[in-house]
VMD Tcl script that draws the C-alpha trace (Angstrom):
set ca {
  {8.23 -13.11 -20.49}
  {5.13 -15.47 -20.79}
  {2.00 -14.84 -22.79}
  {-0.25 -14.40 -20.12}
  {2.18 -11.72 -18.55}
  {2.32 -9.72 -22.34}
  {-1.40 -9.67 -22.28}
  {-1.60 -7.96 -18.69}
  {-2.13 -4.56 -20.40}
  {0.38 -2.91 -17.77}
  {0.96 1.07 -18.67}
  {3.70 2.22 -16.29}
  {6.16 -1.11 -16.52}
  {8.94 -0.13 -19.04}
  {7.98 3.79 -19.61}
  {9.56 6.68 -18.90}
  {8.77 7.83 -15.36}
  {6.00 10.65 -14.94}
  {5.58 11.64 -11.26}
  {2.06 12.77 -10.22}
  {2.14 16.23 -8.38}
  {-0.57 15.22 -6.12}
  {-2.62 12.20 -4.56}
  {-2.89 9.83 -7.71}
  {-4.76 6.45 -6.99}
  {-5.48 6.14 -10.90}
  {-1.53 5.18 -11.59}
  {-2.26 1.72 -9.61}
  {-2.29 -1.20 -11.87}
  {-2.49 -5.04 -11.34}
  {-1.68 -8.07 -12.72}
  {-2.90 -11.62 -12.87}
  {-2.15 -13.77 -9.71}
  {-0.94 -16.98 -11.33}
  {-1.17 -18.77 -8.28}
  {-4.49 -17.79 -6.56}
  {-4.99 -21.02 -4.84}
  {-1.68 -20.95 -2.66}
  {-1.75 -18.69 0.33}
  {1.42 -16.42 0.31}
  {2.71 -13.44 1.54}
  {3.87 -10.13 -0.79}
  {5.63 -7.55 1.36}
  {6.66 -4.16 -0.20}
  {9.04 -1.72 1.70}
  {9.07 2.02 0.76}
  {11.82 3.44 3.23}
  {11.47 7.09 1.67}
  {7.61 7.90 1.92}
  {7.10 11.42 2.06}
  {3.68 13.44 2.79}
  {2.85 16.78 4.14}
  {1.45 18.05 7.12}
  {-2.16 19.04 6.21}
  {-1.65 22.05 8.91}
  {1.65 23.38 8.66}
  {2.54 22.17 5.29}
  {5.75 20.73 6.32}
  {7.00 17.39 5.25}
  {6.68 14.22 7.04}
  {9.08 11.16 6.21}
  {8.13 7.52 6.83}
  {8.91 3.97 5.94}
  {5.53 2.25 4.59}
  {5.35 -1.44 4.87}
  {2.71 -3.26 2.91}
  {1.95 -6.96 3.69}
  {-0.70 -8.98 1.65}
  {-2.04 -12.55 0.51}
  {-3.10 -12.04 -2.97}
  {-6.20 -13.35 -4.46}
  {-6.91 -13.00 -8.19}
  {-4.95 -9.81 -8.67}
  {-1.73 -8.30 -7.55}
  {-0.42 -4.90 -7.42}
  {2.32 -3.90 -10.06}
  {5.43 -2.50 -8.15}
  {6.12 0.24 -10.49}
  {2.85 1.56 -10.22}
  {2.76 1.11 -6.50}
  {5.75 3.42 -6.28}
  {4.09 5.92 -8.34}
  {1.36 5.78 -6.41}
  {3.18 6.27 -3.05}
  {5.04 8.92 -4.47}
  {2.18 10.99 -5.26}
  {1.64 11.49 -1.26}
  {4.72 13.59 -1.56}
  {2.79 16.98 -2.18}
  {-0.44 15.76 -0.64}
  {-1.18 17.05 2.92}
  {-2.75 14.20 5.24}
  {-2.27 13.19 8.78}
  {-0.42 9.65 9.36}
  {-3.17 8.02 9.97}
  {-5.22 8.93 6.98}
  {-2.22 8.22 5.04}
  {-1.99 4.44 6.04}
  {-5.66 3.94 5.77}
  {-5.94 5.78 2.54}
  {-3.31 3.49 1.33}
  {-4.88 0.39 2.67}
  {-8.27 1.06 1.17}
  {-7.21 1.99 -2.21}
  {-5.32 -1.34 -2.24}
  {-8.35 -3.36 -1.47}
  {-10.44 -1.71 -3.62}
  {-7.74 -2.36 -6.59}
  {-6.81 -5.84 -5.69}
  {-9.57 -7.35 -3.45}
  {-6.85 -9.12 -1.84}
  {-7.68 -12.06 0.81}
  {-5.69 -10.12 3.42}
  {-3.67 -6.73 3.81}
  {-1.79 -4.83 6.21}
  {-0.10 -1.39 5.83}
  {2.13 0.16 8.56}
  {3.59 3.71 8.51}
  {6.72 4.20 10.63}
  {6.77 8.01 10.65}
  {9.86 9.71 11.95}
  {9.46 12.00 14.85}
  {8.17 15.51 14.74}
  {8.07 17.49 17.97}
  {9.86 14.55 19.69}
  {7.06 12.22 18.86}
  {6.72 9.21 16.30}
  {3.64 7.97 15.23}
  {3.38 4.46 13.86}
  {-0.19 3.96 12.11}
  {-1.43 0.31 11.17}
  {-4.34 -0.83 9.32}
  {-5.57 -4.06 8.43}
  {-8.29 -5.62 6.15}
  {-9.40 -9.51 5.72}
  {-12.01 -10.58 3.29}
  {-15.41 -10.51 5.16}
  {-16.83 -13.94 6.14}
  {-13.51 -15.94 5.33}
  {-10.37 -17.29 7.58}
  {-8.70 -13.85 6.48}
  {-11.20 -11.76 8.46}
  {-10.52 -13.72 11.59}
  {-6.76 -13.30 10.76}
  {-7.23 -9.49 10.34}
  {-9.04 -9.48 13.89}
  {-6.38 -11.50 15.47}
  {-3.48 -9.67 13.86}
  {-5.06 -6.20 14.88}
  {-5.66 -7.32 18.59}
  {-1.95 -8.68 18.88}
  {-0.38 -6.13 16.79}
  {2.85 -4.67 18.25}
  {5.25 -2.22 16.37}
  {9.05 -3.07 16.83}
}
mol new
graphics top color blue
foreach p $ca { graphics top sphere $p radius 0.5 }
foreach p [lrange $ca 0 end-1] q [lrange $ca 1 end] { graphics top cylinder $p $q radius 0.2 }
display resetview
């Protein structure tokens, strides 16, 4: 591991996993992007996301997809996993989960661009696929966010 990485101060990586019993944005950690001058995509897929229906308390299952163009900071993957798992006993609607994830990651990393998709399995015969995105205001990434939102299609 290079010196720059050793000085990141990551707390979760390499430690015994401790799962939160409820929504825990405080577990999210970042590290320095060594290539902030480059525009490139980072994608995470979490095919085993679960949350609870806030009305019935029944579990809801989804695949969460996160795509972003990093700026100065990037999310550390183990902390992201622990964060996403923290929704397991948290009651929220599908749309709220997707928007909360996106907003927490924007606050954490201040990415150039980010989008979050939730592919929720059917309940009562209906699947819900919320999509949320963000681009840094006043930049080409804000325009990218508007364009991708208007042309968005779930496949």
